[in-house]
Backbone atoms as SQL, in Angstrom:
CREATE TABLE atoms (id INTEGER PRIMARY KEY, chain TEXT, resi INTEGER, resn TEXT, atom TEXT, x REAL, y REAL, z REAL);
INSERT INTO atoms VALUES
  (1, 'A', 1, 'MET', 'N', -17.243, 37.895, 51.257),
  (2, 'A', 1, 'MET', 'CA', -17.819, 36.726, 51.898),
  (3, 'A', 1, 'MET', 'C', -16.718, 35.977, 52.626),
  (4, 'A', 2, 'SER', 'N', -17.026, 35.465, 53.761),
  (5, 'A', 2, 'SER', 'CA', -16.036, 34.731, 54.544),
  (6, 'A', 2, 'SER', 'C', -15.715, 33.393, 53.883),
  (7, 'A', 3, 'THR', 'N', -14.582, 32.827, 54.265),
  (8, 'A', 3, 'THR', 'CA', -14.195, 31.528, 53.728),
  (9, 'A', 3, 'THR', 'C', -15.229, 30.469, 54.085),
  (10, 'A', 4, 'ALA', 'N', -15.728, 30.499, 55.314),
  (11, 'A', 4, 'ALA', 'CA', -16.745, 29.530, 55.725),
  (12, 'A', 4, 'ALA', 'C', -18.006, 29.706, 54.887),
  (13, 'A', 5, 'GLY', 'N', -18.412, 30.957, 54.638),
  (14, 'A', 5, 'GLY', 'CA', -19.582, 31.220, 53.810),
  (15, 'A', 5, 'GLY', 'C', -19.370, 30.766, 52.388),
  (16, 'A', 6, 'SER', 'N', -18.184, 31.007, 51.854),
  (17, 'A', 6, 'SER', 'CA', -17.865, 30.585, 50.491),
  (18, 'A', 6, 'SER', 'C', -17.884, 29.070, 50.391),
  (19, 'A', 7, 'SER', 'N', -17.330, 28.413, 51.390),
  (20, 'A', 7, 'SER', 'CA', -17.277, 26.963, 51.400),
  (21, 'A', 7, 'SER', 'C', -18.679, 26.364, 51.480),
  (22, 'A', 8, 'ALA', 'N', -19.523, 26.945, 52.309),
  (23, 'A', 8, 'ALA', 'CA', -20.895, 26.460, 52.448),
  (24, 'A', 8, 'ALA', 'C', -21.665, 26.655, 51.141),
  (25, 'A', 9, 'GLU', 'N', -21.500, 27.808, 50.515),
  (26, 'A', 9, 'GLU', 'CA', -22.178, 28.070, 49.239),
  (27, 'A', 9, 'GLU', 'C', -21.686, 27.111, 48.163),
  (28, 'A', 10, 'ALA', 'N', -20.383, 26.884, 48.101),
  (29, 'A', 10, 'ALA', 'CA', -19.829, 25.952, 47.119),
  (30, 'A', 10, 'ALA', 'C', -20.401, 24.553, 47.334),
  (31, 'A', 11, 'GLY', 'N', -20.528, 24.144, 48.582),
  (32, 'A', 11, 'GLY', 'CA', -21.112, 22.839, 48.876),
  (33, 'A', 11, 'GLY', 'C', -22.555, 22.735, 48.425),
  (34, 'A', 12, 'ARG', 'N', -23.327, 23.798, 48.661),
  (35, 'A', 12, 'ARG', 'CA', -24.730, 23.804, 48.213),
  (36, 'A', 12, 'ARG', 'C', -24.808, 23.720, 46.699),
  (37, 'A', 13, 'LEU', 'N', -23.972, 24.482, 46.015),
  (38, 'A', 13, 'LEU', 'CA', -23.991, 24.458, 44.551),
  (39, 'A', 13, 'LEU', 'C', -23.531, 23.106, 44.016),
  (40, 'A', 14, 'ARG', 'N', -22.519, 22.531, 44.635),
  (41, 'A', 14, 'ARG', 'CA', -22.064, 21.201, 44.213),
  (42, 'A', 14, 'ARG', 'C', -23.201, 20.191, 44.321),
  (43, 'A', 15, 'TRP', 'N', -23.934, 20.260, 45.412),
  (44, 'A', 15, 'TRP', 'CA', -25.069, 19.355, 45.616),
  (45, 'A', 15, 'TRP', 'C', -26.133, 19.600, 44.544),
  (46, 'A', 16, 'ARG', 'N', -26.401, 20.862, 44.231),
  (47, 'A', 16, 'ARG', 'CA', -27.421, 21.193, 43.233),
  (48, 'A', 16, 'ARG', 'C', -26.999, 20.814, 41.820),
  (49, 'A', 17, 'CYS', 'N', -25.692, 20.660, 41.580),
  (50, 'A', 17, 'CYS', 'CA', -25.208, 20.217, 40.267),
  (51, 'A', 17, 'CYS', 'C', -25.424, 18.723, 40.058),
  (52, 'A', 18, 'ARG', 'N', -25.723, 17.992, 41.124),
  (53, 'A', 18, 'ARG', 'CA', -26.008, 16.559, 41.018),
  (54, 'A', 18, 'ARG', 'C', -27.443, 16.405, 40.566),
  (55, 'A', 19, 'ARG', 'N', -27.616, 16.015, 39.321),
  (56, 'A', 19, 'ARG', 'CA', -28.941, 16.011, 38.727),
  (57, 'A', 19, 'ARG', 'C', -29.511, 14.616, 38.519),
  (58, 'A', 20, 'GLY', 'N', -28.692, 13.582, 38.609),
  (59, 'A', 20, 'GLY', 'CA', -29.188, 12.237, 38.373),
  (60, 'A', 20, 'GLY', 'C', -28.937, 11.751, 36.958),
  (61, 'A', 21, 'MET', 'N', -28.420, 12.611, 36.120),
  (62, 'A', 21, 'MET', 'CA', -28.023, 12.245, 34.758),
  (63, 'A', 21, 'MET', 'C', -26.521, 12.524, 34.690),
  (64, 'A', 22, 'ARG', 'N', -25.740, 11.492, 34.525),
  (65, 'A', 22, 'ARG', 'CA', -24.286, 11.632, 34.617),
  (66, 'A', 22, 'ARG', 'C', -23.736, 12.737, 33.720),
  (67, 'A', 23, 'GLU', 'N', -24.206, 12.803, 32.488),
  (68, 'A', 23, 'GLU', 'CA', -23.698, 13.809, 31.557),
  (69, 'A', 23, 'GLU', 'C', -24.000, 15.226, 32.051),
  (70, 'A', 24, 'LEU', 'N', -25.208, 15.420, 32.545),
  (71, 'A', 24, 'LEU', 'CA', -25.595, 16.733, 33.055),
  (72, 'A', 24, 'LEU', 'C', -24.803, 17.063, 34.321),
  (73, 'A', 25, 'ASP', 'N', -24.624, 16.074, 35.185),
  (74, 'A', 25, 'ASP', 'CA', -23.807, 16.260, 36.391),
  (75, 'A', 25, 'ASP', 'C', -22.398, 16.721, 36.021),
  (76, 'A', 26, 'GLN', 'N', -21.808, 16.077, 35.031),
  (77, 'A', 26, 'GLN', 'CA', -20.440, 16.404, 34.629),
  (78, 'A', 26, 'GLN', 'C', -20.346, 17.800, 34.031),
  (79, 'A', 27, 'LEU', 'N', -21.296, 18.161, 33.190),
  (80, 'A', 27, 'LEU', 'CA', -21.256, 19.480, 32.556),
  (81, 'A', 27, 'LEU', 'C', -21.421, 20.592, 33.585),
  (82, 'A', 28, 'LEU', 'N', -22.424, 20.456, 34.437),
  (83, 'A', 28, 'LEU', 'CA', -22.669, 21.500, 35.441),
  (84, 'A', 28, 'LEU', 'C', -21.571, 21.521, 36.497),
  (85, 'A', 29, 'GLY', 'N', -21.157, 20.344, 36.940),
  (86, 'A', 29, 'GLY', 'CA', -20.087, 20.264, 37.925),
  (87, 'A', 29, 'GLY', 'C', -18.763, 20.786, 37.380),
  (88, 'A', 30, 'GLY', 'N', -18.508, 20.534, 36.107),
  (89, 'A', 30, 'GLY', 'CA', -17.296, 21.044, 35.478),
  (90, 'A', 30, 'GLY', 'C', -17.288, 22.562, 35.429),
  (91, 'A', 31, 'TYR', 'N', -18.442, 23.143, 35.105),
  (92, 'A', 31, 'TYR', 'CA', -18.538, 24.608, 35.105),
  (93, 'A', 31, 'TYR', 'C', -18.316, 25.150, 36.512),
  (94, 'A', 32, 'LEU', 'N', -18.945, 24.509, 37.483),
  (95, 'A', 32, 'LEU', 'CA', -18.799, 24.953, 38.871),
  (96, 'A', 32, 'LEU', 'C', -17.330, 24.927, 39.300),
  (97, 'A', 33, 'ALA', 'N', -16.624, 23.873, 38.959),
  (98, 'A', 33, 'ALA', 'CA', -15.226, 23.724, 39.380),
  (99, 'A', 33, 'ALA', 'C', -14.283, 24.650, 38.622),
  (100, 'A', 34, 'GLN', 'N', -14.517, 24.827, 37.328),
  (101, 'A', 34, 'GLN', 'CA', -13.545, 25.531, 36.497),
  (102, 'A', 34, 'GLN', 'C', -13.864, 26.998, 36.251),
  (103, 'A', 35, 'SER', 'N', -15.114, 27.336, 36.069),
  (104, 'A', 35, 'SER', 'CA', -15.464, 28.698, 35.656),
  (105, 'A', 35, 'SER', 'C', -16.115, 29.522, 36.757),
  (106, 'A', 36, 'TYR', 'N', -16.951, 28.900, 37.551),
  (107, 'A', 36, 'TYR', 'CA', -17.695, 29.623, 38.578),
  (108, 'A', 36, 'TYR', 'C', -16.799, 30.430, 39.518),
  (109, 'A', 37, 'PRO', 'N', -15.681, 29.868, 40.011),
  (110, 'A', 37, 'PRO', 'CA', -14.864, 30.640, 40.963),
  (111, 'A', 37, 'PRO', 'C', -14.309, 31.949, 40.381),
  (112, 'A', 38, 'HIS', 'N', -14.174, 32.020, 39.060),
  (113, 'A', 38, 'HIS', 'CA', -13.603, 33.197, 38.403),
  (114, 'A', 38, 'HIS', 'C', -14.674, 34.138, 37.864),
  (115, 'A', 39, 'ALA', 'N', -15.922, 33.734, 37.967),
  (116, 'A', 39, 'ALA', 'CA', -17.025, 34.538, 37.419),
  (117, 'A', 39, 'ALA', 'C', -17.345, 35.704, 38.343),
  (118, 'A', 40, 'ASP', 'N', -17.931, 36.745, 37.762),
  (119, 'A', 40, 'ASP', 'CA', -18.356, 37.885, 38.586),
  (120, 'A', 40, 'ASP', 'C', -19.641, 37.514, 39.335),
  (121, 'A', 41, 'ALA', 'N', -20.001, 38.342, 40.302),
  (122, 'A', 41, 'ALA', 'CA', -21.154, 38.051, 41.169),
  (123, 'A', 41, 'ALA', 'C', -22.457, 37.867, 40.381),
  (124, 'A', 42, 'PRO', 'N', -22.767, 38.713, 39.361),
  (125, 'A', 42, 'PRO', 'CA', -24.006, 38.484, 38.611),
  (126, 'A', 42, 'PRO', 'C', -24.021, 37.140, 37.872),
  (127, 'A', 43, 'THR', 'N', -22.880, 36.727, 37.350),
  (128, 'A', 43, 'THR', 'CA', -22.809, 35.438, 36.656),
  (129, 'A', 43, 'THR', 'C', -22.952, 34.290, 37.643),
  (130, 'A', 44, 'GLN', 'N', -22.353, 34.430, 38.817),
  (131, 'A', 44, 'GLN', 'CA', -22.518, 33.401, 39.845),
  (132, 'A', 44, 'GLN', 'C', -23.981, 33.284, 40.258),
  (133, 'A', 45, 'ALA', 'N', -24.656, 34.414, 40.405),
  (134, 'A', 45, 'ALA', 'CA', -26.082, 34.398, 40.762),
  (135, 'A', 45, 'ALA', 'C', -26.906, 33.768, 39.641),
  (136, 'A', 46, 'ALA', 'N', -26.543, 34.058, 38.393),
  (137, 'A', 46, 'ALA', 'CA', -27.261, 33.478, 37.248),
  (138, 'A', 46, 'ALA', 'C', -27.089, 31.964, 37.224),
  (139, 'A', 47, 'PHE', 'N', -25.880, 31.486, 37.531),
  (140, 'A', 47, 'PHE', 'CA', -25.654, 30.042, 37.562),
  (141, 'A', 47, 'PHE', 'C', -26.509, 29.397, 38.645),
  (142, 'A', 48, 'ALA', 'N', -26.553, 30.008, 39.817),
  (143, 'A', 48, 'ALA', 'CA', -27.381, 29.472, 40.899),
  (144, 'A', 48, 'ALA', 'C', -28.847, 29.405, 40.475),
  (145, 'A', 49, 'SER', 'N', -29.346, 30.427, 39.793),
  (146, 'A', 49, 'SER', 'CA', -30.749, 30.413, 39.363),
  (147, 'A', 49, 'SER', 'C', -30.965, 29.432, 38.214),
  (148, 'A', 50, 'LEU', 'N', -29.964, 29.240, 37.363),
  (149, 'A', 50, 'LEU', 'CA', -30.071, 28.249, 36.294),
  (150, 'A', 50, 'LEU', 'C', -30.265, 26.858, 36.891),
  (151, 'A', 51, 'LEU', 'N', -29.592, 26.591, 37.995),
  (152, 'A', 51, 'LEU', 'CA', -29.704, 25.278, 38.638),
  (153, 'A', 51, 'LEU', 'C', -31.099, 25.009, 39.204),
  (154, 'A', 52, 'GLU', 'N', -31.931, 26.012, 39.292),
  (155, 'A', 52, 'GLU', 'CA', -33.301, 25.830, 39.770),
  (156, 'A', 52, 'GLU', 'C', -34.231, 25.336, 38.659),
  (157, 'A', 53, 'GLN', 'N', -33.745, 25.305, 37.428),
  (158, 'A', 53, 'GLN', 'CA', -34.573, 24.883, 36.302),
  (159, 'A', 53, 'GLN', 'C', -34.624, 23.361, 36.217),
  (160, 'A', 54, 'GLN', 'N', -35.581, 22.864, 35.472),
  (161, 'A', 54, 'GLN', 'CA', -35.785, 21.424, 35.329),
  (162, 'A', 54, 'GLN', 'C', -34.710, 20.797, 34.444),
  (163, 'A', 55, 'ASP', 'N', -34.333, 19.571, 34.755),
  (164, 'A', 55, 'ASP', 'CA', -33.283, 18.866, 34.021),
  (165, 'A', 55, 'ASP', 'C', -33.522, 18.809, 32.512),
  (166, 'A', 56, 'PRO', 'N', -34.718, 18.418, 32.049),
  (167, 'A', 56, 'PRO', 'CA', -34.908, 18.336, 30.595),
  (168, 'A', 56, 'PRO', 'C', -34.676, 19.681, 29.894),
  (169, 'A', 57, 'GLU', 'N', -35.058, 20.760, 30.559),
  (170, 'A', 57, 'GLU', 'CA', -34.865, 22.080, 29.982),
  (171, 'A', 57, 'GLU', 'C', -33.366, 22.419, 29.901),
  (172, 'A', 58, 'ILE', 'N', -32.641, 22.203, 30.993),
  (173, 'A', 58, 'ILE', 'CA', -31.200, 22.473, 30.998),
  (174, 'A', 58, 'ILE', 'C', -30.502, 21.598, 29.961),
  (175, 'A', 59, 'TRP', 'N', -30.863, 20.339, 29.899),
  (176, 'A', 59, 'TRP', 'CA', -30.246, 19.415, 28.943),
  (177, 'A', 59, 'TRP', 'C', -30.498, 19.892, 27.511),
  (178, 'A', 60, 'SER', 'N', -31.705, 20.330, 27.229),
  (179, 'A', 60, 'SER', 'CA', -32.025, 20.838, 25.891),
  (180, 'A', 60, 'SER', 'C', -31.167, 22.051, 25.542),
  (181, 'A', 61, 'TRP', 'N', -30.974, 22.934, 26.514),
  (182, 'A', 61, 'TRP', 'CA', -30.114, 24.099, 26.276),
  (183, 'A', 61, 'TRP', 'C', -28.687, 23.672, 25.990),
  (184, 'A', 62, 'LEU', 'N', -28.174, 22.749, 26.801),
  (185, 'A', 62, 'LEU', 'CA', -26.781, 22.336, 26.677),
  (186, 'A', 62, 'LEU', 'C', -26.503, 21.539, 25.412),
  (187, 'A', 63, 'THR', 'N', -27.504, 20.853, 24.906),
  (188, 'A', 63, 'THR', 'CA', -27.311, 20.069, 23.684),
  (189, 'A', 63, 'THR', 'C', -27.684, 20.848, 22.438),
  (190, 'A', 64, 'GLY', 'N', -28.135, 22.079, 22.602),
  (191, 'A', 64, 'GLY', 'CA', -28.454, 22.919, 21.453),
  (192, 'A', 64, 'GLY', 'C', -29.853, 22.739, 20.917),
  (193, 'A', 65, 'GLY', 'N', -30.693, 22.010, 21.637),
  (194, 'A', 65, 'GLY', 'CA', -32.062, 21.793, 21.190),
  (195, 'A', 65, 'GLY', 'C', -32.947, 23.011, 21.379),
  (196, 'A', 66, 'ALA', 'N', -32.548, 23.882, 22.283),
  (197, 'A', 66, 'ALA', 'CA', -33.303, 25.110, 22.558),
  (198, 'A', 66, 'ALA', 'C', -32.337, 26.134, 23.138),
  (199, 'A', 67, 'ARG', 'N', -32.797, 27.364, 23.191),
  (200, 'A', 67, 'ARG', 'CA', -32.012, 28.427, 23.812),
  (201, 'A', 67, 'ARG', 'C', -32.601, 28.727, 25.182),
  (202, 'A', 68, 'ALA', 'N', -31.725, 29.065, 26.108),
  (203, 'A', 68, 'ALA', 'CA', -32.170, 29.419, 27.453),
  (204, 'A', 68, 'ALA', 'C', -33.081, 30.638, 27.387),
  (205, 'A', 69, 'SER', 'N', -34.039, 30.688, 28.294),
  (206, 'A', 69, 'SER', 'CA', -35.038, 31.752, 28.268),
  (207, 'A', 69, 'SER', 'C', -34.512, 33.088, 28.784),
  (208, 'A', 70, 'LYS', 'N', -33.352, 33.087, 29.440),
  (209, 'A', 70, 'LYS', 'CA', -32.757, 34.330, 29.926),
  (210, 'A', 70, 'LYS', 'C', -31.366, 34.476, 29.317),
  (211, 'A', 71, 'PRO', 'N', -31.012, 35.683, 28.887),
  (212, 'A', 71, 'PRO', 'CA', -29.694, 35.872, 28.263),
  (213, 'A', 71, 'PRO', 'C', -28.532, 35.503, 29.176),
  (214, 'A', 72, 'GLU', 'N', -28.658, 35.761, 30.472),
  (215, 'A', 72, 'GLU', 'CA', -27.560, 35.431, 31.388),
  (216, 'A', 72, 'GLU', 'C', -27.379, 33.918, 31.506),
  (217, 'A', 73, 'TRP', 'N', -28.469, 33.167, 31.394),
  (218, 'A', 73, 'TRP', 'CA', -28.358, 31.709, 31.392),
  (219, 'A', 73, 'TRP', 'C', -27.719, 31.241, 30.094),
  (220, 'A', 74, 'GLN', 'N', -28.118, 31.857, 28.984),
  (221, 'A', 74, 'GLN', 'CA', -27.568, 31.448, 27.696),
  (222, 'A', 74, 'GLN', 'C', -26.070, 31.684, 27.639),
  (223, 'A', 75, 'ARG', 'N', -25.575, 32.752, 28.248),
  (224, 'A', 75, 'ARG', 'CA', -24.122, 32.988, 28.284),
  (225, 'A', 75, 'ARG', 'C', -23.411, 31.847, 29.019),
  (226, 'A', 76, 'ILE', 'N', -23.996, 31.385, 30.093),
  (227, 'A', 76, 'ILE', 'CA', -23.412, 30.266, 30.842),
  (228, 'A', 76, 'ILE', 'C', -23.474, 28.990, 30.005),
  (229, 'A', 77, 'VAL', 'N', -24.615, 28.739, 29.393),
  (230, 'A', 77, 'VAL', 'CA', -24.778, 27.572, 28.520),
  (231, 'A', 77, 'VAL', 'C', -23.729, 27.605, 27.413),
  (232, 'A', 78, 'ASP', 'N', -23.554, 28.770, 26.786),
  (233, 'A', 78, 'ASP', 'CA', -22.562, 28.899, 25.717),
  (234, 'A', 78, 'ASP', 'C', -21.156, 28.608, 26.234),
  (235, 'A', 79, 'ALA', 'N', -20.850, 29.081, 27.439),
  (236, 'A', 79, 'ALA', 'CA', -19.535, 28.830, 28.034),
  (237, 'A', 79, 'ALA', 'C', -19.340, 27.340, 28.289),
  (238, 'A', 80, 'ILE', 'N', -20.358, 26.678, 28.788),
  (239, 'A', 80, 'ILE', 'CA', -20.260, 25.227, 29.040),
  (240, 'A', 80, 'ILE', 'C', -20.087, 24.477, 27.725),
  (241, 'A', 81, 'ARG', 'N', -20.883, 24.842, 26.740),
  (242, 'A', 81, 'ARG', 'CA', -20.804, 24.181, 25.428),
  (243, 'A', 81, 'ARG', 'C', -19.432, 24.375, 24.794),
  (244, 'A', 82, 'ALA', 'N', -18.878, 25.570, 24.909),
  (245, 'A', 82, 'ALA', 'CA', -17.563, 25.855, 24.331),
  (246, 'A', 82, 'ALA', 'C', -16.457, 25.077, 25.063),
  (247, 'A', 83, 'ARG', 'N', -16.567, 25.031, 26.378),
  (248, 'A', 83, 'ARG', 'CA', -15.554, 24.352, 27.186),
  (249, 'A', 83, 'ARG', 'C', -15.588, 22.847, 26.977),
  (250, 'A', 84, 'ASP', 'N', -16.788, 22.297, 26.901),
  (251, 'A', 84, 'ASP', 'CA', -16.922, 20.841, 26.827),
  (252, 'A', 84, 'ASP', 'C', -17.237, 20.329, 25.431),
  (253, 'A', 85, 'HIS', 'N', -17.246, 21.206, 24.460),
  (254, 'A', 85, 'HIS', 'CA', -17.511, 20.825, 23.059),
  (255, 'A', 85, 'HIS', 'C', -18.794, 20.012, 22.924),
  (256, 'A', 86, 'VAL', 'N', -19.834, 20.505, 23.568),
  (257, 'A', 86, 'VAL', 'CA', -21.138, 19.824, 23.527),
  (258, 'A', 86, 'VAL', 'C', -21.788, 20.095, 22.191);
């Protein structure tokens, strides 16, 4: 992917990480900044699709109230929880 394409995609994902709940914004944005650039393509795609889910559902996953419905999402949730000690 070109640098311009990568930059545009990163901008879109950054915007999608803004959820309106500061804690959720920080957790998702932190993953995007720290882990996403080093992730493989399937994990990056899984993160993008995770961002399409509803805030209460994502928040429940991140706080341990429920498990993500897809294993690839749960791996990301586990990584966020481990990194941020949620």
